[in-house]
Backbone as a chain_set.jsonl record, in Angstrom:
{"seq": "LYIDDIRVEMEDPVGLVEQDLLNISVYPNPSSGMIHINSEENFEEILVYSIDGQLVLSGTGNSIDISTIENGRYILVAKNKNGTSQTQVIKN", "coords": {"N": [[205.344, 73.004, 148.258], [202.634, 73.387, 150.302], [200.552, 72.231, 152.819], [197.683, 72.96, 154.515], [195.416, 73.338, 157.2], [193.929, 70.814, 157.216], [191.218, 68.649, 157.392], [189.722, 65.765, 158.609], [186.964, 63.705, 158.47], [185.073, 61.09, 159.832], [182.523, 58.842, 158.948], [179.748, 56.907, 160.137], [179.728, 53.471, 159.225], [177.317, 52.501, 158.128], [175.81, 54.681, 157.734], [174.34, 55.573, 159.889], [173.508, 57.506, 162.695], [175.313, 57.184, 165.565], [173.783, 56.281, 168.374], [173.376, 55.459, 171.649], [171.175, 55.134, 173.503], [169.62, 53.39, 174.918], [169.887, 50.72, 177.174], [170.973, 47.814, 176.109], [171.433, 44.286, 175.518], [172.414, 41.673, 173.354], [171.567, 38.378, 172.536], [171.649, 34.913, 171.448], [174.949, 35.664, 170.366], [177.473, 35.142, 168.275], [174.756, 34.013, 166.086], [172.518, 31.633, 164.547], [169.888, 31.708, 164.175], [167.183, 32.741, 165.981], [167.509, 35.93, 167.481], [167.717, 37.511, 170.545], [166.813, 40.378, 172.366], [167.976, 41.666, 175.259], [166.429, 43.563, 177.452], [164.745, 46.004, 179.459], [162.91, 47.301, 178.062], [160.323, 47.315, 175.523], [160.434, 46.984, 172.023], [159.52, 49.093, 169.39], [160.423, 48.94, 166.868], [162.705, 46.902, 165.203], [165.57, 46.828, 163.403], [167.65, 45.391, 160.944], [170.667, 45.824, 159.455], [172.835, 45.389, 156.649], [176.424, 45.469, 156.439], [177.055, 47.266, 154.446], [174.98, 49.037, 154.576], [172.419, 48.359, 153.717], [169.024, 47.677, 154.351], [168.052, 44.662, 155.694], [166.366, 43.115, 157.279], [163.404, 43.482, 159.299], [161.498, 44.086, 162.271], [159.447, 43.748, 165.258], [159.134, 44.017, 168.863], [161.035, 41.976, 171.133], [162.758, 40.217, 169.93], [164.226, 38.746, 166.983], [164.221, 36.868, 163.979], [166.969, 35.722, 162.344], [167.565, 33.758, 160.555], [167.122, 33.647, 157.817], [168.865, 35.3, 156.469], [172.093, 35.888, 154.881], [175.226, 34.468, 156.036], [177.324, 36.477, 158.082], [178.365, 39.787, 159.178], [176.339, 42.146, 160.831], [174.407, 45.141, 161.508], [172.375, 45.765, 164.171], [169.577, 47.628, 164.927], [167.685, 48.989, 167.438], [164.626, 50.448, 168.241], [162.535, 52.594, 170.165], [160.001, 54.534, 171.896], [161.582, 55.821, 173.743], [164.118, 56.07, 172.696], [167.008, 55.113, 170.73], [169.108, 52.338, 169.995], [172.093, 50.691, 168.966], [173.845, 47.777, 167.824], [176.375, 45.354, 166.961], [175.749, 42.324, 165.241], [176.347, 38.871, 164.607], [175.781, 36.605, 162.074], [175.869, 33.163, 161.779]], "CA": [[203.994, 72.516, 148.487], [202.198, 73.546, 151.675], [199.21, 71.743, 153.112], [197.272, 73.628, 155.733], [194.012, 73.207, 157.606], [193.319, 69.568, 156.757], [190.217, 68.132, 158.318], [189.252, 64.438, 158.218], [185.772, 63.303, 159.203], [184.688, 59.709, 159.6], [181.097, 58.603, 159.092], [179.359, 55.561, 160.5], [179.746, 52.68, 157.996], [175.999, 52.279, 157.533], [175.118, 55.946, 157.632], [173.467, 55.777, 161.037], [174.083, 58.259, 163.79], [175.437, 56.25, 166.676], [173.135, 56.68, 169.599], [173.194, 54.308, 172.511], [170.341, 55.679, 174.557], [168.975, 52.303, 175.629], [170.831, 49.718, 177.644], [170.552, 46.52, 175.575], [172.403, 43.258, 175.156], [171.84, 40.788, 172.347], [172.048, 37.01, 172.687], [173.071, 34.594, 171.364], [175.687, 36.411, 169.345], [176.803, 34.903, 166.997], [173.543, 33.204, 166.057], [172.075, 31.167, 163.232], [168.426, 31.761, 164.165], [166.575, 33.845, 166.73], [168.321, 36.817, 168.325], [166.892, 38.115, 171.574], [167.337, 41.619, 172.934], [167.756, 41.696, 176.693], [166.178, 44.941, 177.849], [163.483, 46.229, 180.147], [162.072, 48.004, 177.092], [159.813, 46.651, 174.331], [160.859, 47.787, 170.887], [158.545, 49.335, 168.331], [161.052, 48.625, 165.596], [164.029, 46.303, 165.18], [166.061, 46.86, 162.031], [168.94, 44.735, 160.744], [171.319, 46.362, 158.264], [174.112, 44.829, 156.237], [177.534, 46.397, 156.69], [177.037, 48.327, 153.422], [173.87, 49.955, 154.823], [171.143, 47.904, 153.17], [168.097, 47.077, 155.303], [167.819, 43.273, 155.303], [165.273, 42.573, 158.087], [162.787, 44.388, 160.258], [160.54, 43.432, 163.131], [159.07, 44.443, 166.486], [159.24, 43.184, 170.055], [162.363, 41.834, 171.718], [163.531, 39.19, 169.241], [164.099, 38.741, 165.524], [164.759, 35.654, 163.369], [167.93, 36.07, 161.292], [167.928, 32.529, 159.834], [166.944, 33.781, 156.362], [169.895, 36.152, 155.857], [173.387, 35.238, 154.668], [176.204, 34.564, 157.115], [178.127, 37.697, 158.041], [178.253, 40.772, 160.252], [175.224, 43.057, 160.608], [174.12, 46.138, 162.528], [171.009, 45.69, 164.674], [169.128, 48.895, 165.493], [166.441, 48.823, 168.187], [164.024, 51.765, 168.476], [161.243, 52.754, 170.823], [159.693, 55.929, 172.191], [162.62, 56.382, 174.611], [165.373, 56.278, 171.997], [167.549, 54.167, 169.761], [170.39, 51.739, 170.319], [172.554, 49.806, 167.912], [174.94, 46.875, 168.167], [176.705, 44.439, 165.88], [175.4, 40.914, 165.412], [176.999, 38.006, 163.626], [174.993, 35.44, 161.627], [176.769, 32.083, 161.386]], "C": [[203.697, 72.645, 149.97], [200.764, 73.037, 151.809], [198.829, 72.304, 154.472], [195.782, 73.385, 155.977], [193.326, 71.979, 157.015], [192.381, 69.062, 157.832], [189.698, 66.802, 157.781], [188.067, 64.087, 159.096], [185.432, 61.882, 158.831], [183.183, 59.595, 159.813], [180.875, 57.16, 159.499], [179.254, 54.729, 159.224], [178.388, 52.415, 157.374], [175.177, 53.553, 157.49], [174.164, 56.228, 158.773], [174.2, 56.597, 162.082], [174.128, 57.335, 164.992], [174.854, 56.855, 167.939], [172.959, 55.425, 170.43], [172.418, 54.756, 173.728], [169.699, 54.606, 175.419], [170.026, 51.269, 176.008], [170.354, 48.348, 177.175], [171.737, 45.579, 175.489], [171.677, 42.269, 174.26], [172.423, 39.393, 172.549], [171.174, 36.061, 171.886], [173.717, 35.389, 170.236], [177.108, 35.877, 169.319], [175.6, 33.966, 167.129], [173.262, 32.735, 164.638], [170.552, 31.226, 163.117], [167.886, 32.986, 164.88], [167.631, 34.616, 167.523], [167.354, 37.501, 169.278], [167.584, 39.358, 172.114], [166.959, 41.647, 174.401], [167.633, 43.149, 177.133], [164.873, 45.005, 178.62], [162.456, 46.874, 179.22], [161.503, 47.029, 176.058], [160.118, 47.562, 173.154], [159.776, 47.869, 169.827], [159.105, 48.935, 166.979], [162.433, 48.032, 165.842], [164.436, 46.237, 163.721], [167.414, 46.178, 161.98], [169.48, 45.211, 159.403], [172.568, 45.566, 157.944], [175.188, 45.887, 156.483], [177.555, 47.518, 155.65], [175.785, 49.208, 153.506], [172.524, 49.551, 154.272], [170.289, 47.281, 154.279], [167.792, 45.659, 154.837], [166.682, 42.616, 156.084], [164.664, 43.664, 158.939], [161.77, 43.605, 161.072], [160.202, 44.3, 164.326], [159.254, 43.491, 167.661], [160.653, 43.134, 170.595], [163.164, 40.691, 171.111], [163.271, 39.291, 167.741], [164.804, 37.493, 164.989], [165.678, 36.043, 162.22], [168.321, 34.861, 160.439], [167.867, 32.681, 158.32], [168.005, 34.65, 155.691], [171.214, 35.396, 155.753], [174.288, 35.4, 155.883], [177.007, 35.845, 156.965], [177.858, 38.575, 159.248], [177.182, 41.796, 159.872], [175.131, 44.067, 161.748], [172.643, 45.999, 162.901], [170.685, 47.02, 165.34], [167.781, 48.65, 166.156], [165.913, 50.202, 168.552], [162.739, 51.631, 169.278], [161.058, 54.22, 171.171], [160.755, 56.605, 173.045], [163.955, 56.587, 173.924], [165.739, 55.135, 171.082], [168.865, 53.605, 170.283], [170.791, 50.845, 169.162], [173.716, 48.972, 168.416], [175.203, 45.975, 166.97], [176.237, 43.047, 166.244], [176.081, 40.125, 164.305], [176.08, 36.818, 163.351], [175.982, 34.38, 161.204], [175.995, 30.859, 160.942]], "O": [[204.41, 72.087, 150.803], [199.889, 73.375, 151.012], [199.556, 72.144, 155.452], [195.003, 73.245, 155.035], [192.271, 72.089, 156.389], [192.708, 69.051, 159.019], [189.281, 66.72, 156.626], [188.15, 64.161, 160.322], [185.491, 61.504, 157.661], [182.634, 60.18, 160.747], [181.711, 56.294, 159.238], [178.74, 55.225, 158.222], [178.319, 52.125, 156.179], [173.973, 53.508, 157.236], [173.26, 57.051, 158.629], [175.39, 56.391, 162.318], [173.11, 56.77, 165.393], [175.382, 57.821, 168.489], [172.436, 54.426, 169.937], [172.935, 54.759, 174.845], [169.275, 54.887, 176.541], [170.943, 50.988, 175.237], [169.438, 47.775, 177.764], [172.888, 46.006, 175.398], [170.472, 42.058, 174.395], [173.633, 39.241, 172.714], [170.011, 36.392, 171.656], [173.055, 35.735, 169.257], [177.876, 36.13, 170.247], [175.443, 33.244, 168.113], [173.702, 33.344, 163.662], [169.987, 30.844, 162.092], [168.098, 34.119, 164.448], [168.518, 34.032, 168.145], [166.308, 38.004, 168.869], [168.802, 39.374, 172.292], [165.779, 41.653, 174.752], [168.625, 43.876, 177.178], [164.0, 44.154, 178.451], [161.277, 46.977, 179.559], [162.138, 46.021, 175.749], [160.064, 48.785, 173.284], [159.195, 46.863, 169.422], [158.354, 48.627, 166.053], [163.232, 48.588, 166.595], [163.728, 45.657, 162.898], [168.239, 46.364, 162.875], [168.851, 45.033, 158.36], [173.279, 45.119, 158.844], [174.881, 47.058, 156.706], [178.027, 48.616, 155.946], [175.546, 50.029, 152.621], [171.571, 50.326, 154.35], [170.775, 46.457, 155.054], [167.326, 45.463, 153.714], [166.088, 41.652, 155.6], [165.322, 44.652, 159.264], [161.245, 42.587, 160.619], [160.621, 45.455, 164.4], [159.502, 42.3, 167.472], [161.388, 44.119, 170.53], [164.144, 40.239, 171.704], [162.261, 39.833, 167.292], [165.861, 37.11, 165.49], [165.229, 36.627, 161.234], [169.293, 34.922, 159.686], [168.506, 31.91, 157.604], [168.041, 34.731, 154.463], [171.43, 34.398, 156.44], [174.139, 36.343, 156.661], [177.334, 36.252, 155.85], [177.212, 38.161, 160.21], [177.127, 42.253, 158.731], [175.707, 43.868, 162.817], [171.768, 46.104, 162.041], [171.422, 47.485, 166.209], [166.847, 48.163, 165.519], [166.642, 51.029, 169.1], [161.965, 50.69, 169.1], [161.872, 55.059, 170.784], [160.831, 57.833, 173.075], [164.847, 57.214, 174.495], [164.905, 54.308, 170.711], [169.639, 54.309, 170.933], [169.937, 50.303, 168.46], [174.468, 49.383, 169.3], [174.364, 45.848, 166.078], [176.313, 42.634, 167.401], [176.352, 40.64, 163.22], [175.656, 36.117, 164.271], [176.847, 34.64, 160.367], [176.594, 29.849, 160.574]]}, "num_chains": 1, "name": "protein.A"}
């Protein structure tokens, strides 16, 4: 038995291309309510995905209320005309 030319590729767990074009920080993290994005940019779209890739929240601006979602780990994606950034947030 010979195995030759094996190639393994890993994909992002939520199917998003990881781009960190914007310099953001999220606070408080973990949070049980409002999450604020510390950035000089205003965001046209804030998306919160579950770890399995389901969109659970969306909003605009520089903050989003996560009090209505279940406790756990999520991916926050912030988008504007200059690009996209993503980070993990924890709801507790």
